[in-house]
C-alpha positions as CSV (number, residue, x, y, z in Angstrom):
1,M,-38.7,33.0,-7.5
2,S,-39.0,36.5,-6.3
3,E,-36.0,36.0,-4.0
4,L,-33.8,35.3,-7.1
5,S,-34.6,38.8,-8.5
6,D,-32.7,40.3,-5.6
7,I,-29.6,38.1,-6.0
8,R,-26.4,40.0,-6.9
9,A,-24.2,37.7,-9.0
10,L,-20.6,37.9,-10.2
11,L,-19.9,35.7,-13.3
12,I,-16.1,34.9,-13.7
13,E,-15.5,33.5,-17.2
14,P,-12.8,34.4,-19.6
15,H,-14.4,33.2,-22.8
16,Q,-17.1,35.5,-24.3
17,G,-19.3,32.7,-25.8
18,M,-19.5,30.8,-22.5
19,R,-19.9,34.1,-20.6
20,V,-23.0,35.0,-22.7
21,S,-24.4,31.5,-22.3
22,L,-24.0,31.5,-18.5
23,H,-25.4,35.1,-18.3
24,N,-28.5,33.9,-20.3
25,M,-28.9,30.9,-18.0
26,L,-28.8,33.1,-14.9
27,N,-31.5,35.3,-16.6
28,L,-33.7,32.3,-17.2
29,C,-33.3,31.4,-13.5
30,G,-34.6,34.9,-12.6
31,I,-31.2,36.4,-11.7
32,T,-30.7,39.7,-13.5
33,K,-28.3,41.6,-11.3
34,I,-25.1,40.2,-12.9
35,E,-21.6,41.6,-13.3
36,H,-18.7,40.0,-15.2
37,A,-15.1,39.4,-14.5
38,L,-12.7,37.9,-17.1
39,T,-9.7,37.1,-14.8
40,A,-9.0,36.2,-11.2
41,G,-7.4,39.7,-10.7
42,T,-10.5,41.6,-12.0
43,A,-12.7,39.3,-9.9
44,V,-10.8,40.1,-6.7
45,R,-11.1,43.8,-7.3
46,S,-14.9,43.4,-7.9
47,I,-15.3,41.3,-4.8
48,Q,-13.3,43.8,-2.7
49,A,-15.5,46.7,-4.0
50,K,-19.0,45.1,-3.7
51,V,-20.8,42.3,-1.8
52,Y,-22.2,39.5,-4.0
53,D,-24.8,36.8,-3.0
54,L,-23.5,34.4,-5.7
55,V,-20.2,33.9,-7.4
56,L,-20.3,31.6,-10.4
57,C,-16.7,30.9,-11.4
58,E,-15.1,28.9,-14.2
59,Y,-12.3,26.7,-12.9
60,D,-10.0,27.2,-16.0
61,L,-9.4,30.9,-16.2
62,G,-6.6,30.7,-18.7
63,V,-3.4,32.7,-18.0
64,G,-2.8,33.4,-14.3
65,Q,-4.7,31.8,-11.4
66,D,-7.3,29.1,-11.8
67,G,-10.7,29.1,-10.0
68,Q,-9.4,27.1,-7.1
69,Q,-6.5,29.4,-6.5
70,L,-8.9,32.4,-6.6
71,L,-11.2,30.7,-4.1
72,E,-8.2,30.2,-1.8
73,D,-7.3,33.9,-1.9
74,V,-11.0,34.9,-1.4
75,R,-11.4,32.6,1.7
76,H,-7.9,33.2,3.2
77,H,-8.2,37.0,3.0
78,K,-12.0,36.9,4.0
79,L,-13.0,39.0,1.0
80,T,-16.6,37.8,1.0
81,P,-19.1,37.5,3.9
82,L,-19.9,34.0,5.0
83,S,-23.3,34.1,3.3
84,T,-21.8,34.4,-0.2
85,I,-22.4,31.3,-2.4
86,F,-19.4,30.3,-4.5
87,I,-20.2,27.7,-7.3
88,M,-17.3,26.3,-9.4
89,V,-18.0,25.5,-13.0
90,T,-15.6,22.8,-14.5
91,A,-15.4,20.3,-17.2
92,E,-15.9,16.7,-16.1
93,R,-12.4,15.6,-17.0
94,A,-11.0,18.2,-14.6
95,Y,-13.5,17.6,-11.8
96,A,-11.8,14.6,-10.2
97,K,-8.5,16.5,-10.0
98,V,-10.2,19.6,-8.7
99,V,-12.4,18.1,-6.0
100,S,-9.9,15.6,-4.7
101,A,-7.3,18.3,-4.0
102,A,-9.6,21.1,-2.9
103,E,-9.1,21.6,0.8
104,L,-11.1,24.8,0.4
105,A,-14.3,23.6,-1.2
106,P,-16.8,25.9,-2.9
107,S,-20.5,25.8,-2.0
108,D,-21.0,23.5,-5.0
109,Y,-19.6,22.2,-8.3
110,L,-21.3,22.3,-11.7
111,L,-20.0,19.9,-14.3
112,K,-20.2,20.9,-18.0
113,P,-22.4,20.5,-19.9
114,F,-25.4,21.6,-17.9
115,T,-28.8,23.3,-18.4
116,A,-30.5,26.3,-16.9
117,D,-32.7,24.0,-14.9
118,M,-29.6,22.3,-13.4
119,L,-28.1,25.6,-12.5
120,L,-31.3,26.7,-10.9
121,E,-31.5,23.6,-8.9
122,R,-28.0,24.1,-7.5
123,V,-28.6,27.8,-6.7
124,M,-31.9,27.0,-4.9
125,R,-30.2,24.3,-2.9
126,A,-27.4,26.6,-1.9
127,L,-29.9,29.4,-1.0
128,E,-32.0,27.0,1.2
129,K,-28.9,26.1,3.2
130,R,-27.8,29.8,3.4
131,K,-31.2,30.7,4.8
132,A,-30.8,28.0,7.6
133,F,-27.4,29.5,8.5
134,V,-28.2,33.2,8.1
135,E,-28.4,34.0,11.8
136,V,-25.2,32.1,12.7
137,H,-23.3,33.8,9.8
138,R,-24.6,37.2,10.9
139,L,-23.4,36.7,14.4
140,M,-20.0,35.4,13.2
141,D,-19.6,38.4,10.8
142,A,-20.4,40.7,13.7
143,G,-17.7,39.0,15.8
144,A,-20.3,37.6,18.3
145,V,-18.7,34.2,18.5
146,T,-20.3,33.1,21.8
147,E,-23.8,34.1,20.5
148,A,-23.0,32.2,17.3
149,V,-22.4,29.0,19.3
150,A,-25.8,29.4,20.9
151,A,-27.4,30.0,17.5
152,C,-25.8,26.8,16.2
153,H,-27.5,24.9,19.1
154,H,-30.8,26.4,18.0
155,G,-30.1,25.6,14.3
156,E,-29.5,21.9,15.1
157,L,-33.1,21.8,16.5
158,E,-34.7,24.1,13.9
159,H,-33.1,22.5,10.8
160,P,-32.4,18.8,11.6
161,K,-31.4,18.3,7.9
162,Y,-28.3,20.4,8.6
163,A,-27.7,19.2,12.2
164,I,-24.3,17.8,11.5
165,D,-23.2,20.9,9.6
166,F,-24.3,23.0,12.6
167,M,-22.5,20.7,15.0
168,R,-19.3,20.9,12.9
169,L,-19.5,24.7,12.8
170,R,-20.2,24.8,16.6
171,A,-17.0,22.8,17.2
172,E,-15.0,25.2,14.9
173,L,-16.4,28.1,16.9
174,H,-15.3,26.5,20.2
175,V,-11.8,26.3,18.6
176,V,-12.0,30.0,17.7
177,L,-12.9,30.7,21.4
178,G,-9.9,28.7,22.5
179,E,-12.3,26.2,24.1
180,A,-10.4,23.1,23.0
181,A,-12.0,20.7,25.5
182,E,-15.6,21.6,24.4
183,A,-14.5,21.3,20.7
184,E,-12.9,17.9,21.5
185,A,-16.1,16.6,23.0
186,L,-18.1,17.7,19.9
187,Y,-15.7,16.2,17.4
188,T,-15.7,12.9,19.4
189,L,-19.5,12.9,19.2
190,L,-19.4,13.7,15.5
191,F,-17.0,10.8,14.9
192,E,-19.4,8.5,16.7
193,L,-22.2,9.7,14.4
194,K,-20.0,8.6,11.5
195,A,-19.1,12.0,10.3
196,V,-15.7,10.3,10.1
197,A,-12.8,12.0,8.4
198,W,-13.3,15.7,9.1
199,A,-14.5,14.9,12.7
200,R,-11.2,13.1,13.3
201,L,-9.3,16.0,11.8
202,G,-11.1,18.4,14.1
203,L,-10.3,16.1,17.1
204,A,-6.6,16.2,16.0
205,K,-6.7,20.0,15.9
206,T,-8.1,20.3,19.4
207,L,-5.5,17.8,20.7
208,F,-2.8,19.9,19.0
209,M,-4.2,23.1,20.7
210,Q,-3.9,21.4,24.0
211,G,-0.3,20.4,23.4
212,K,-1.2,16.7,23.0
213,Y,1.0,16.4,20.0
214,Q,1.6,12.6,20.0
215,E,-2.1,11.9,20.2
216,A,-2.8,14.4,17.3
217,E,0.0,12.9,15.3
218,A,-1.4,9.3,15.6
219,I,-4.8,10.5,14.3
220,L,-3.4,12.5,11.4
221,K,-1.1,9.7,10.3
222,N,-4.1,7.4,10.1
223,L,-6.1,10.0,8.1
224,V,-3.5,10.5,5.4
225,A,-2.9,6.7,5.2
226,E,-6.7,6.1,4.7
227,N,-7.1,9.0,2.2
228,N,-4.0,10.2,0.4
229,K,-5.9,13.3,-0.9
230,F,-6.9,14.7,2.5
231,M,-5.0,17.9,2.2
232,D,-5.9,19.6,5.5
233,A,-4.7,16.4,7.3
234,Y,-1.3,16.7,5.6
235,D,-0.9,20.3,6.7
236,W,-1.8,19.6,10.3
237,L,0.5,16.5,10.4
238,A,3.4,18.7,9.1
239,K,2.6,21.3,11.6
240,T,2.6,18.7,14.4
241,H,5.9,17.3,13.3
242,E,7.4,20.8,13.3
243,M,6.0,21.6,16.7
244,I,7.8,18.6,18.2
245,G,11.0,19.4,16.4
246,E,10.7,16.7,13.6
247,L,11.6,19.0,10.7
248,P,12.7,16.2,8.2
249,E,9.4,14.4,8.8
250,A,7.5,17.7,8.3
251,K,9.3,18.2,5.0
252,E,8.5,14.7,3.9
253,V,4.8,15.2,4.6
254,L,4.6,18.5,2.8
255,D,6.5,16.9,-0.2
256,T,3.8,14.3,-0.4
257,A,1.0,16.9,-0.1
258,V,2.5,19.0,-2.8
259,S,2.8,16.1,-5.2
260,V,-1.0,15.5,-4.7
261,S,-2.1,19.2,-4.8
262,P,0.7,21.2,-6.5
263,H,-1.0,24.6,-6.7
264,A,-1.6,25.8,-3.1
265,V,0.9,28.7,-2.7
266,R,0.7,28.8,1.1
267,R,1.7,25.1,1.4
268,L,4.5,25.6,-1.1
269,R,5.9,28.5,0.9
270,N,5.8,26.3,4.0
271,L,7.6,23.5,2.3
272,G,10.3,25.9,1.0
273,R,10.8,27.4,4.4
274,I,11.2,24.0,6.1
275,A,13.5,22.8,3.2
276,M,15.8,25.7,3.9
277,E,15.8,25.0,7.6
278,T,16.8,21.4,7.0
279,G,19.5,22.3,4.5
280,D,17.7,20.9,1.5
281,I,18.7,23.8,-0.8
282,E,17.7,22.0,-4.1
283,T,14.2,21.4,-2.9
284,A,13.9,25.0,-1.5
285,E,15.1,26.4,-4.9
286,N,12.6,24.4,-6.9
287,V,9.7,25.1,-4.5
288,F,10.4,28.9,-4.3
289,K,10.6,29.0,-8.1
290,K,7.1,27.5,-8.3
291,V,5.9,30.0,-5.6
292,V,7.2,33.0,-7.5
293,S,5.6,31.7,-10.7
294,K,2.2,30.8,-9.2
295,A,1.9,33.9,-7.1
296,K,2.8,36.2,-10.0
297,F,-0.9,36.6,-11.0
298,S,-2.3,36.9,-7.5
299,E,-3.5,40.2,-6.1
300,F,-1.8,39.1,-2.9
301,R,1.7,38.3,-4.2
302,D,4.5,38.9,-1.7
303,P,8.0,40.3,-2.4
304,E,9.4,37.9,0.2
305,D,8.9,35.0,-2.3
306,H,11.6,36.5,-4.5
307,L,13.8,37.1,-1.4
308,N,13.4,33.4,-0.4
309,L,14.3,32.3,-3.9
310,V,17.4,34.5,-3.9
311,N,18.4,33.1,-0.5
312,A,18.3,29.5,-1.9
313,L,20.2,30.5,-5.1
314,V,22.9,32.3,-3.2
315,K,23.3,29.3,-0.9
316,K,23.6,27.1,-4.0
317,G,26.2,29.5,-5.4
318,D,24.2,30.6,-8.4
319,T,24.5,34.4,-8.1
320,D,23.8,35.1,-11.7
321,Q,20.4,33.6,-11.5
322,A,19.9,35.3,-8.1
323,K,20.5,38.7,-9.8
324,T,17.9,37.8,-12.5
325,V,15.4,37.2,-9.7
326,I,16.2,40.5,-8.1
327,R,15.6,42.3,-11.4
328,D,12.2,40.5,-11.7
329,L,11.4,41.6,-8.1
330,E,12.2,45.3,-9.0
331,K,10.1,45.1,-12.2
332,N,7.0,43.2,-10.9
333,M,6.7,44.3,-7.3
334,V,6.8,48.1,-7.8
335,G,4.9,50.1,-5.2
336,M,4.6,47.3,-2.6
337,K,5.6,48.1,0.9
338,K,8.1,45.2,1.3
339,T,9.7,45.6,-2.1
340,E,12.6,47.9,-1.2
341,A,13.5,45.9,2.0
342,C,13.4,42.6,0.1
343,R,15.5,44.0,-2.8
344,A,18.1,45.4,-0.4
345,I,18.3,42.2,1.6
346,S,18.6,40.1,-1.6
347,S,21.3,42.4,-3.0
348,A,23.2,42.2,0.2
349,M,23.2,38.4,0.1
350,V,24.5,38.4,-3.5
351,H,27.2,41.1,-2.8
352,A,28.3,39.1,0.3
353,K,28.7,36.0,-1.8
354,T,30.6,37.8,-4.7
355,G,32.6,40.3,-2.5
356,D,31.0,43.3,-4.2
357,S,32.0,46.7,-2.6
358,R,28.3,47.7,-2.6
359,L,27.6,45.2,0.2
360,E,27.8,47.8,3.1
361,S,25.4,50.3,1.4
362,E,22.9,47.6,0.7
363,I,22.9,46.3,4.3
364,D,22.4,49.9,5.5
365,A,19.5,50.3,3.0
366,A,17.9,47.0,4.2
367,V,18.2,48.0,7.8
368,F,16.7,51.4,7.1
369,A,13.8,49.9,5.1
370,S,13.1,47.2,7.7
371,R,12.5,49.9,10.4
372,E,9.2,50.8,8.9
373,D,6.1,48.8,9.7
374,I,5.9,47.0,6.4
375,G,5.0,43.4,7.6
376,L,8.4,41.9,7.0
377,S,8.4,38.3,8.4
378,T,10.5,37.2,11.3
379,N,12.5,34.9,9.0
380,A,13.5,37.9,6.8
381,K,14.4,40.0,9.8
382,L,16.5,37.3,11.4
383,G,18.2,36.6,8.1
384,L,19.1,40.3,7.8
385,A,20.4,40.3,11.4
386,K,22.6,37.3,10.6
387,T,24.0,39.2,7.6
388,C,24.7,42.2,9.8
389,L,26.6,40.2,12.4
390,E,28.6,38.5,9.7
391,H,29.8,41.9,8.5
392,D,30.6,43.6,11.8
393,K,27.3,45.5,12.1
394,E,26.5,44.4,15.7
395,G,24.5,47.6,16.5
396,A,22.2,47.1,13.5
397,A,21.8,43.4,14.3
398,S,20.9,44.2,17.9
399,E,18.3,46.8,16.8
400,I,16.6,44.3,14.4
401,V,16.6,41.4,16.9
402,M,15.3,43.6,19.7
403,G,12.3,44.4,17.5
404,V,11.8,40.7,16.8
405,M,12.0,39.8,20.4
406,K,9.5,42.5,21.6
407,N,7.1,41.3,18.9
408,A,7.7,37.5,19.5
409,S,4.6,35.4,19.4
410,N,6.2,32.7,21.5
411,Q,9.4,31.6,23.3
412,R,10.6,29.7,20.2
413,V,11.0,32.9,18.3
414,I,13.1,34.4,21.1
415,S,15.2,31.3,21.2
416,R,15.8,31.5,17.4
417,A,16.8,35.2,17.8
418,V,19.2,34.4,20.5
419,G,20.6,31.6,18.3
420,I,21.6,34.1,15.7
421,F,24.0,35.7,18.2
422,E,25.2,32.3,19.5
423,S,26.1,31.2,16.0
424,A,28.2,34.3,15.7
425,G,30.0,33.6,19.0
426,K,28.0,36.4,20.8
427,G,25.6,34.3,22.8
428,L,25.8,36.6,25.9
429,L,24.8,39.6,23.9
430,G,21.8,37.6,22.5
431,K,20.6,36.6,26.0
432,E,21.1,40.2,27.3
433,L,18.9,41.5,24.4
434,A,16.2,38.9,25.3
435,Q,16.2,40.0,28.9
436,R,16.1,43.7,27.9
437,S,13.3,43.2,25.4
438,Q,11.2,41.4,28.0
439,R,11.9,44.0,30.6
440,E,10.8,46.8,28.2
441,V,7.5,45.1,27.5
442,M,6.9,44.5,31.2
443,D,7.7,48.1,32.0
444,L,5.2,49.3,29.4
445,V,2.5,47.0,30.8
446,A,3.3,48.3,34.3
447,L,3.0,51.9,33.1
448,G,-0.4,51.2,31.6
449,V,-1.6,49.5,34.8
450,Q,-0.4,52.5,36.8
451,K,-2.3,54.9,34.6
452,A,-5.5,52.8,35.0
453,K,-5.0,52.8,38.8
454,Q,-4.7,56.6,38.7
455,G,-8.0,56.8,36.9
456,D,-6.5,57.7,33.6
457,F,-8.3,54.9,31.7
458,R,-8.1,56.5,28.3
459,G,-4.4,57.2,28.8
460,S,-3.9,53.5,29.6
461,V,-5.8,52.5,26.5
462,D,-3.7,54.9,24.3
463,L,-0.4,53.6,25.8
464,M,-1.3,49.9,25.6
465,T,-2.8,50.1,22.0
466,A,0.4,51.9,20.9
467,A,2.4,49.0,22.3
468,A,0.1,46.5,20.5
469,R,0.7,48.4,17.2
470,K,4.5,48.1,17.8
471,S,4.2,44.4,18.8
472,P,1.2,43.0,16.8
473,D,2.4,39.4,17.1
474,N,3.0,39.4,20.8
475,P,-0.2,37.9,22.3
476,Q,0.5,39.1,25.9
477,V,0.9,42.7,24.6
478,V,-2.2,42.4,22.5
479,L,-4.4,40.9,25.2
480,N,-3.1,43.5,27.7
481,A,-4.3,46.2,25.3
482,A,-7.7,44.5,25.0
483,L,-8.0,44.4,28.8
484,A,-7.1,48.1,29.1
485,A,-9.8,48.9,26.6
486,L,-12.4,46.8,28.5
487,K,-11.4,48.4,31.8
488,C,-11.9,51.8,30.2
489,L,-15.4,50.8,29.0
490,E,-16.2,49.3,32.5
491,N,-15.3,52.5,34.3
492,M,-16.1,55.3,31.7
493,G,-19.2,53.8,30.0
494,W,-19.6,52.5,26.5
495,D,-17.7,54.1,23.7
496,S,-18.3,52.6,20.3
497,A,-14.8,53.2,19.0
498,I,-13.1,51.7,22.1
499,G,-15.6,48.8,22.0
500,E,-14.7,48.0,18.4
501,Q,-11.0,48.4,19.3
502,A,-11.4,45.9,22.2
503,K,-13.2,43.4,19.9
504,N,-10.4,43.6,17.3
505,L,-7.7,43.2,19.9
506,I,-9.5,40.1,21.4
507,E,-9.7,38.6,17.9
508,A,-6.0,39.3,17.2
509,G,-5.1,37.7,20.6
510,R,-7.2,34.6,19.7
511,R,-5.4,34.2,16.3
512,L,-2.0,34.5,18.0
513,D,-2.6,32.2,21.0
514,P,-6.0,30.5,21.0
515,M,-5.2,28.5,24.1
516,N,-4.1,31.5,26.2
517,P,-5.6,31.1,29.6
518,R,-6.5,34.8,29.8
519,L,-8.5,34.8,26.5
520,K,-11.7,33.2,27.8
521,A,-12.0,35.6,30.8
522,I,-11.2,38.7,28.6
523,R,-13.8,37.6,26.0
524,G,-16.3,37.0,28.9
525,L,-15.8,40.5,30.2
526,Y,-16.4,41.9,26.7
527,D,-19.7,40.0,26.5
528,E,-20.7,41.1,30.0
529,L,-20.0,44.8,29.2
530,Q,-22.1,44.5,26.0
531,K,-25.0,43.2,28.1
532,K,-24.5,45.8,30.8
533,Y,-24.7,48.7,28.4
534,G,-27.5,47.2,26.3
535,M,-25.3,46.7,23.3
536,S,-27.1,44.1,21.2
537,V,-25.1,42.2,18.6
538,S,-27.1,43.9,15.8
539,R,-26.2,47.3,17.2
540,V,-22.5,46.4,17.6
541,A,-22.4,45.1,14.0
542,K,-23.4,48.6,12.8
543,V,-20.7,50.4,14.7
């Protein structure tokens, strides 16, 4: 039991009596390094400040987020290392509801009532599995994805008990690397080994990545027909419908998913967005009201939720309720980067509807606020550009849309931006802006290449990374910056800061466009340079 004495645990439980009881149980197990959190908010702050080996979390946290919503935030924002064990404590009557709709599953569940021996057995089981995966998780945390794939191969042989888990993780890592064909082969094998549902889901994901949308759609439809609580399958089916332009079908799928699992904020946001795009204002209003309510207690709440709700209310004609939402935004989102931009855009919408004389000043305030790098979404920016065009502010609209186009993650975004001008009868201007934005990006790339040819590799890195900071959602710009960093390392020798920069840029490029044909070669060059300069993964991890 000596290993338990080193375990650092966070106990999340709002009720004092149960908190004391669980603390005593952990002590009986030999776990003594225990900290407490009473709410999801205090738990997030603790997890951000320290690394815990074990999180023991009550599902029913009272007012605010429940344990499942907390887990969603922790996993989505990668607040814990992969090695952290997360055990959910829940009453038996709530278990069926929790586990059936939990697309993000914890390491284990504990059903009340339970004894210290039962808790110990679950903790030991989780620790045994963690030990088997420790090397793979270390490599993944260090960003050494290729090495992690090899470690999974080794793990399958070394720990046959977890062979399917290693194979599943290996397939997911191939997806991370953009190696859809390799992942597809593994998921097909796993399906044949009877690891049925999630293997078929993985297969559908790889088909989606390769643009085989009809094949992916067929698998996903079968999955949700067989299991109406398979939440990830709903999300990917909606995503597939959207990709092939079937927005009403995507909305219908998300409607069904939300009826099964009504608490996932990110899914609700997606449903609200698609409802707006399909003109279903009533659904959008109801959904965004739920989003604002559910995200209120999250450490990661977003002022754009209020903006989206205001947009739906204004389109419905309910400006009085929209004003109430704006007041709530001002009160509860103080100090957040997006708040002023969202407030100004929301107010401009209301003033445009009511004919208020303050409209022009609010549009100007919104344009000014949106110039800063505050993470405002493409939807919000294009909505503001549309408002500008509707009120004879063509210059401001052009400025906003140029920024969107230079930062576009794909051609669909550029088409949507051009569409804003076409709907205002200024399609030629929209196309001219698209050509100009692409030309500016190409000129910047050419200048970076020229600097590298002249031997100014650090100058090339500075120029290209500055461009990537301005266009963080443009995969071509991001990957060009990664390549500039790698060429600098290749010619100037290893520099830990530039090496870390290259790794981060490659990861950003992968997230933006996992099937980009340049990605595998760029990652391969990074791996070659690490070996050339004797940079082991353990050393890189400490940089």
